[in-house]
Residue, then its C-alpha position, 0 to 999 in steps of 0.5 A: x796382867x796384874x799378877x805379871x806386873x807385881x812379879x816383875x816389880x818384886x823381882x827388880x825390887x830383890x835386885x836392888x832397884x827402886x820400883x813404884x806405880x806413878x800415874x801420869x796424865x791418867x796414865x799408869x807408869x812405873x819409875x824404875x830407878x828414876x826412870x818412867x817406864x811403861x807396864x810392858x817395859x816393866x815386863x820386859x826389863x823383868x824378862x830380861x829382854x833388856x838391861x836397866x841401861x838399854x831401858x835408860x836409851x829406849x826412854x831418851x829416844x822416846x822423850x826425843x820423839x815426844x818433843x818433835x826432834x830427829 
């Protein structure tokens, strides 16, 4: 799993994205161009499941849900 994450981070770096690990409330997140993403989201982004724009939208929906707004 760690090798996959490192490979995903390297790939995103080569594409020009800023990626760094970030710990928030004791949970490992990855900051990708200013977006906090989960391990799974990082891997899926690297795998081409969605684009950075789609990740931004996903994170926006997650924030809305965390706040309890519809």
